[in-house]
MMTF fields as JSON, N, C-alpha, C and O atoms, coordinates in Angstrom:
{
  "mmtfVersion": "1.0.0",
  "mmtfProducer": "UNKNOWN",
  "numBonds": 255,
  "numAtoms": 256,
  "numGroups": 64,
  "numChains": 1,
  "numModels": 1,
  "chainsPerModel": [1],
  "groupsPerChain": [64],
  "chainIdList": ["A"],
  "bondAtomList": [4, 2, 8, 6, 12, 10, 16, 14, 20, 18, 24, 22, 28, 26, 32, 30, 36, 34, 40, 38, 44, 42, 48, 46, 52, 50, 56, 54, 60, 58, 64, 62, 68, 66, 72, 70, 76, 74, 80, 78, 84, 82, 88, 86, 92, 90, 96, 94, 100, 98, 104, 102, 108, 106, 112, 110, 116, 114, 120, 118, 124, 122, 128, 126, 132, 130, 136, 134, 140, 138, 144, 142, 148, 146, 152, 150, 156, 154, 160, 158, 164, 162, 168, 166, 172, 170, 176, 174, 180, 178, 184, 182, 188, 186, 192, 190, 196, 194, 200, 198, 204, 202, 208, 206, 212, 210, 216, 214, 220, 218, 224, 222, 228, 226, 232, 230, 236, 234, 240, 238, 244, 242, 248, 246, 252, 250],
  "bondOrderList": [1, 1, 1, 1, 1, 1, 1, 1, 1, 1, 1, 1, 1, 1, 1, 1, 1, 1, 1, 1, 1, 1, 1, 1, 1, 1, 1, 1, 1, 1, 1, 1, 1, 1, 1, 1, 1, 1, 1, 1, 1, 1, 1, 1, 1, 1, 1, 1, 1, 1, 1, 1, 1, 1, 1, 1, 1, 1, 1, 1, 1, 1, 1],
  "groupList": [{"groupName": "MET", "atomNameList": ["N", "CA", "C", "O"], "elementList": ["N", "C", "C", "O"], "formalChargeList": [0, 0, 0, 0], "bondAtomList": [1, 0, 2, 1, 3, 2], "bondOrderList": [1, 1, 2], "singleLetterCode": "M", "chemCompType": "L-PEPTIDE LINKING"}, {"groupName": "GLU", "atomNameList": ["N", "CA", "C", "O"], "elementList": ["N", "C", "C", "O"], "formalChargeList": [0, 0, 0, 0], "bondAtomList": [1, 0, 2, 1, 3, 2], "bondOrderList": [1, 1, 2], "singleLetterCode": "E", "chemCompType": "L-PEPTIDE LINKING"}, {"groupName": "SER", "atomNameList": ["N", "CA", "C", "O"], "elementList": ["N", "C", "C", "O"], "formalChargeList": [0, 0, 0, 0], "bondAtomList": [1, 0, 2, 1, 3, 2], "bondOrderList": [1, 1, 2], "singleLetterCode": "S", "chemCompType": "L-PEPTIDE LINKING"}, {"groupName": "ALA", "atomNameList": ["N", "CA", "C", "O"], "elementList": ["N", "C", "C", "O"], "formalChargeList": [0, 0, 0, 0], "bondAtomList": [1, 0, 2, 1, 3, 2], "bondOrderList": [1, 1, 2], "singleLetterCode": "A", "chemCompType": "L-PEPTIDE LINKING"}, {"groupName": "ARG", "atomNameList": ["N", "CA", "C", "O"], "elementList": ["N", "C", "C", "O"], "formalChargeList": [0, 0, 0, 0], "bondAtomList": [1, 0, 2, 1, 3, 2], "bondOrderList": [1, 1, 2], "singleLetterCode": "R", "chemCompType": "L-PEPTIDE LINKING"}, {"groupName": "GLN", "atomNameList": ["N", "CA", "C", "O"], "elementList": ["N", "C", "C", "O"], "formalChargeList": [0, 0, 0, 0], "bondAtomList": [1, 0, 2, 1, 3, 2], "bondOrderList": [1, 1, 2], "singleLetterCode": "Q", "chemCompType": "L-PEPTIDE LINKING"}, {"groupName": "VAL", "atomNameList": ["N", "CA", "C", "O"], "elementList": ["N", "C", "C", "O"], "formalChargeList": [0, 0, 0, 0], "bondAtomList": [1, 0, 2, 1, 3, 2], "bondOrderList": [1, 1, 2], "singleLetterCode": "V", "chemCompType": "L-PEPTIDE LINKING"}, {"groupName": "LEU", "atomNameList": ["N", "CA", "C", "O"], "elementList": ["N", "C", "C", "O"], "formalChargeList": [0, 0, 0, 0], "bondAtomList": [1, 0, 2, 1, 3, 2], "bondOrderList": [1, 1, 2], "singleLetterCode": "L", "chemCompType": "L-PEPTIDE LINKING"}, {"groupName": "GLY", "atomNameList": ["N", "CA", "C", "O"], "elementList": ["N", "C", "C", "O"], "formalChargeList": [0, 0, 0, 0], "bondAtomList": [1, 0, 2, 1, 3, 2], "bondOrderList": [1, 1, 2], "singleLetterCode": "G", "chemCompType": "PEPTIDE LINKING"}, {"groupName": "THR", "atomNameList": ["N", "CA", "C", "O"], "elementList": ["N", "C", "C", "O"], "formalChargeList": [0, 0, 0, 0], "bondAtomList": [1, 0, 2, 1, 3, 2], "bondOrderList": [1, 1, 2], "singleLetterCode": "T", "chemCompType": "L-PEPTIDE LINKING"}, {"groupName": "ILE", "atomNameList": ["N", "CA", "C", "O"], "elementList": ["N", "C", "C", "O"], "formalChargeList": [0, 0, 0, 0], "bondAtomList": [1, 0, 2, 1, 3, 2], "bondOrderList": [1, 1, 2], "singleLetterCode": "I", "chemCompType": "L-PEPTIDE LINKING"}, {"groupName": "PRO", "atomNameList": ["N", "CA", "C", "O"], "elementList": ["N", "C", "C", "O"], "formalChargeList": [0, 0, 0, 0], "bondAtomList": [1, 0, 2, 1, 3, 2], "bondOrderList": [1, 1, 2], "singleLetterCode": "P", "chemCompType": "L-PEPTIDE LINKING"}, {"groupName": "ASP", "atomNameList": ["N", "CA", "C", "O"], "elementList": ["N", "C", "C", "O"], "formalChargeList": [0, 0, 0, 0], "bondAtomList": [1, 0, 2, 1, 3, 2], "bondOrderList": [1, 1, 2], "singleLetterCode": "D", "chemCompType": "L-PEPTIDE LINKING"}, {"groupName": "LYS", "atomNameList": ["N", "CA", "C", "O"], "elementList": ["N", "C", "C", "O"], "formalChargeList": [0, 0, 0, 0], "bondAtomList": [1, 0, 2, 1, 3, 2], "bondOrderList": [1, 1, 2], "singleLetterCode": "K", "chemCompType": "L-PEPTIDE LINKING"}, {"groupName": "HIS", "atomNameList": ["N", "CA", "C", "O"], "elementList": ["N", "C", "C", "O"], "formalChargeList": [0, 0, 0, 0], "bondAtomList": [1, 0, 2, 1, 3, 2], "bondOrderList": [1, 1, 2], "singleLetterCode": "H", "chemCompType": "L-PEPTIDE LINKING"}, {"groupName": "TRP", "atomNameList": ["N", "CA", "C", "O"], "elementList": ["N", "C", "C", "O"], "formalChargeList": [0, 0, 0, 0], "bondAtomList": [1, 0, 2, 1, 3, 2], "bondOrderList": [1, 1, 2], "singleLetterCode": "W", "chemCompType": "L-PEPTIDE LINKING"}, {"groupName": "ASN", "atomNameList": ["N", "CA", "C", "O"], "elementList": ["N", "C", "C", "O"], "formalChargeList": [0, 0, 0, 0], "bondAtomList": [1, 0, 2, 1, 3, 2], "bondOrderList": [1, 1, 2], "singleLetterCode": "N", "chemCompType": "L-PEPTIDE LINKING"}],
  "groupTypeList": [0, 1, 2, 3, 4, 5, 6, 3, 3, 3, 7, 6, 5, 5, 8, 9, 10, 11, 3, 12, 13, 3, 12, 6, 8, 6, 6, 10, 9, 13, 7, 9, 12, 1, 7, 11, 9, 1, 2, 12, 7, 6, 4, 6, 4, 3, 14, 7, 6, 3, 2, 8, 15, 11, 10, 1, 12, 12, 15, 16, 12, 10, 8, 1],
  "groupIdList": [1, 2, 3, 4, 5, 6, 7, 8, 9, 10, 11, 12, 13, 14, 15, 16, 17, 18, 19, 20, 21, 22, 23, 24, 25, 26, 27, 28, 29, 30, 31, 32, 33, 34, 35, 36, 37, 38, 39, 40, 41, 42, 43, 44, 45, 46, 47, 48, 49, 50, 51, 52, 53, 54, 55, 56, 57, 58, 59, 60, 61, 62, 63, 64],
  "secStructList": [7, 7, 7, 2, 2, 2, 2, 2, 2, 2, 2, 2, 2, 2, 6, 7, 7, 1, 5, 7, 2, 2, 2, 2, 2, 2, 2, 2, 2, 2, 2, 2, 1, 1, 7, 7, 7, 2, 2, 2, 2, 2, 2, 2, 2, 2, 2, 2, 2, 2, 6, 6, 7, 7, 5, 7, 4, 4, 4, 6, 6, 1, 7, 7],
  "xCoordList": [-3.24, -2.126, -2.012, -3.016, -0.799, -0.558, -1.142, -1.323, -1.426, -2.005, -0.969, 0.237, -1.464, -0.585, 0.237, 1.382, -0.336, 0.38, 1.585, 2.652, 1.433, 2.541, 3.641, 4.826, 3.254, 4.237, 4.977, 6.199, 4.251, 4.883, 5.844, 6.942, 5.443, 6.319, 7.602, 8.684, 7.48, 8.661, 9.584, 10.805, 9.019, 9.829, 10.593, 11.777, 9.925, 10.564, 11.669, 12.766, 11.376, 12.352, 13.612, 14.722, 13.443, 14.568, 15.279, 16.364, 14.683, 15.25, 15.008, 15.77, 13.947, 13.622, 12.587, 11.576, 12.859, 11.987, 12.88, 13.883, 12.627, 11.428, 11.398, 12.423, 10.203, 10.0, 9.625, 9.05, 9.96, 9.47, 8.65, 8.553, 8.079, 7.188, 7.9, 7.315, 9.16, 9.921, 10.167, 10.046, 10.513, 10.74, 9.496, 9.584, 8.357, 7.107, 6.801, 6.367, 7.023, 6.795, 7.65, 7.182, 8.904, 9.804, 9.302, 9.277, 8.905, 8.41, 7.144, 7.009, 6.224, 4.999, 5.333, 4.77, 6.234, 6.63, 7.245, 6.947, 8.096, 8.715, 7.677, 7.77, 6.691, 5.684, 4.671, 4.164, 4.377, 3.285, 3.715, 2.928, 4.968, 5.445, 4.644, 4.557, 4.066, 3.322, 3.689, 4.079, 3.563, 3.784, 2.626, 1.478, 2.908, 1.831, 0.996, 1.489, -0.269, -1.126, -0.983, -0.468, -1.431, -1.395, -2.22, -1.839, -3.35, -4.178, -3.449, -3.629, -2.632, -1.822, -0.863, -0.731, -0.197, 0.769, 0.09, 0.615, -1.06, -1.809, -2.248, -2.157, -2.717, -3.174, -2.023, -2.197, -0.851, 0.295, 0.748, 1.073, 0.773, 1.16, 0.227, 0.679, -1.063, -2.041, -1.815, -1.926, -1.503, -1.249, -0.001, -0.005, 1.063, 2.29, 2.04, 2.476, 1.335, 1.04, 0.179, 0.46, -0.856, -1.755, -1.034, -1.404, -0.011, 0.75, 1.876, 2.588, 2.032, 3.036, 4.424, 5.382, 4.561, 5.868, 6.204, 5.328, 7.477, 7.87, 7.878, 8.188, 7.538, 7.598, 8.424, 8.553, 8.976, 9.775, 8.876, 7.689, 9.452, 8.702, 8.052, 7.046, 8.608, 8.031, 6.649, 5.995, 6.198, 4.865, 3.85, 2.672, 4.243, 3.327, 2.131, 1.132, 2.202, 1.081, 0.229, -0.703, 0.519, -0.219, -1.301, -1.054, -2.495, -3.587, -4.151, -4.861, -3.849, -4.38, -5.428, -5.998],
  "yCoordList": [3.215, 3.937, 5.291, 5.931, 5.717, 7.043, 8.073, 7.797, 9.238, 10.258, 10.766, 10.692, 11.273, 11.847, 12.977, 13.195, 13.689, 14.784, 14.255, 14.869, 13.129, 12.551, 12.061, 12.223, 11.472, 10.996, 12.183, 12.145, 13.236, 14.424, 15.047, 15.465, 15.112, 15.67, 14.851, 15.413, 13.529, 12.663, 12.886, 12.897, 13.063, 13.329, 14.633, 14.704, 15.66, 16.964, 16.855, 17.38, 16.179, 16.022, 15.312, 15.655, 14.331, 13.579, 14.333, 13.932, 15.412, 16.129, 15.422, 15.592, 14.631, 13.849, 14.564, 13.983, 15.821, 16.605, 17.175, 17.789, 17.038, 16.429, 14.928, 14.247, 14.451, 13.042, 12.271, 12.817, 11.002, 10.134, 9.014, 8.905, 8.206, 7.131, 6.183, 5.75, 5.862, 4.951, 5.574, 4.89, 6.866, 7.554, 7.475, 7.18, 7.739, 7.714, 6.295, 6.1, 5.317, 3.925, 3.514, 2.808, 3.954, 3.63, 4.268, 3.615, 5.535, 6.21, 5.538, 5.319, 5.213, 4.532, 3.208, 2.879, 2.45, 1.157, 1.344, 0.576, 2.351, 2.607, 3.005, 2.594, 3.804, 4.272, 3.196, 3.179, 2.298, 1.34, -0.113, -0.968, -0.398, -1.788, -2.606, -3.828, -1.942, -2.592, -1.944, -0.777, -2.708, -2.139, -1.212, -1.505, -0.105, 0.815, 0.279, -0.442, 0.645, 0.318, 1.434, 2.51, 1.176, 2.207, 3.417, 4.555, 3.178, 4.307, 5.121, 6.338, 4.488, 5.224, 6.165, 7.334, 5.635, 6.431, 7.589, 8.702, 7.335, 8.38, 9.465, 10.655, 9.061, 10.016, 10.915, 12.126, 10.326, 11.121, 12.051, 13.211, 11.552, 12.394, 13.594, 14.724, 13.349, 14.438, 15.458, 16.663, 14.983, 15.887, 16.73, 17.937, 16.102, 16.839, 17.914, 19.056, 17.534, 18.479, 19.628, 20.791, 19.312, 20.341, 21.286, 22.452, 20.776, 21.587, 22.363, 23.128, 22.161, 22.896, 22.284, 22.927, 21.053, 20.397, 19.851, 19.357, 19.943, 19.371, 17.849, 17.255, 17.241, 15.781, 15.428, 16.227, 14.237, 13.777, 13.506, 13.215, 13.604, 13.426, 12.056, 11.926, 11.018, 9.686, 9.559, 8.527, 10.589, 10.584, 11.338, 11.354, 11.951, 12.816, 12.098, 12.743, 10.796, 10.071, 9.342, 8.632, 9.494, 8.786, 9.686, 10.848, 9.149, 9.849, 11.023, 11.857, 11.096, 12.194, 11.694, 12.48],
  "zCoordList": [9.506, 8.94, 9.602, 9.911, 9.814, 10.355, 9.388, 8.202, 9.903, 9.031, 8.038, 8.273, 6.942, 5.925, 6.522, 6.124, 7.464, 8.121, 8.892, 8.86, 9.584, 10.338, 9.402, 9.692, 8.301, 7.326, 6.727, 6.59, 6.368, 5.803, 6.812, 6.444, 8.068, 9.102, 9.242, 9.415, 9.169, 9.254, 8.064, 8.223, 6.879, 5.686, 5.83, 5.498, 6.321, 6.502, 7.552, 7.363, 8.647, 9.722, 9.228, 9.637, 8.355, 7.813, 6.69, 6.269, 6.204, 5.079, 3.756, 2.804, 3.702, 2.512, 1.649, 1.253, 1.369, 0.498, -0.586, -0.223, -1.86, -2.405, -2.142, -2.146, -1.916, -1.609, -2.861, -3.803, -2.851, -3.916, -3.288, -2.066, -4.123, -3.671, -2.708, -1.716, -2.999, -2.134, -0.767, 0.249, -0.723, 0.554, 1.437, 2.629, 0.842, 1.597, 2.073, 3.209, 1.218, 1.612, 2.795, 3.688, 2.807, 3.922, 5.215, 6.258, 5.152, 6.352, 6.872, 8.076, 5.984, 6.418, 7.078, 8.122, 6.491, 7.064, 8.444, 9.359, 8.611, 9.917, 10.965, 12.121, 10.563, 11.509, 11.884, 13.006, 10.943, 11.166, 11.276, 11.684, 10.911, 10.838, 9.829, 9.947, 8.847, 7.769, 6.441, 6.396, 5.365, 4.046, 3.693, 4.028, 3.026, 2.668, 1.516, 0.648, 1.526, 0.393, -0.642, -0.336, -1.844, -2.882, -2.452, -2.725, -1.779, -1.327, -0.257, -0.197, 0.586, 1.56, 0.84, 1.201, -0.184, -0.943, -1.665, -1.686, -2.249, -2.949, -1.96, -2.263, -0.793, 0.227, 0.691, 0.823, 0.936, 1.369, 0.256, 0.51, -0.976, -2.106, -2.215, -2.401, -2.101, -2.193, -1.079, -1.306, 0.107, 1.227, 0.964, 1.207, 0.468, 0.165, -0.892, -0.746, -1.954, -3.032, -2.511, -2.799, -1.753, -1.217, -0.259, -0.128, 0.401, 1.341, 0.669, 1.319, -0.638, -1.381, -1.357, -1.788, -0.861, -0.82, -2.201, -2.91, -2.581, -3.873, -3.811, -2.778, -4.916, -5.015, -6.237, -7.165, -6.232, -7.361, -8.567, -8.418, -9.747, -10.99, -11.129, -11.826, -10.475, -10.622, -9.997, -10.15, -9.298, -8.682, -9.521, -9.164, -10.6, -11.335, -11.941, -12.258, -12.11, -12.702, -11.677, -12.055, -10.396, -9.355, -8.806, -8.482, -8.703, -8.069, -8.847, -8.285, -10.117, -10.902, -11.858, -12.614]
}
């Protein structure tokens, strides 16, 4: 899987911030040609939060 940093950069480049779980899944699929695992989504969410990026409310219960 691409790094969380690469996924976050793609989201920012696309203007998809705040991001939601579906947005991240689409970017991961485009970068890897594979469906993301739940751990991939959790890792990217954690990276976005740690970097101070806003996330959609539907992610508030993931990885906490």
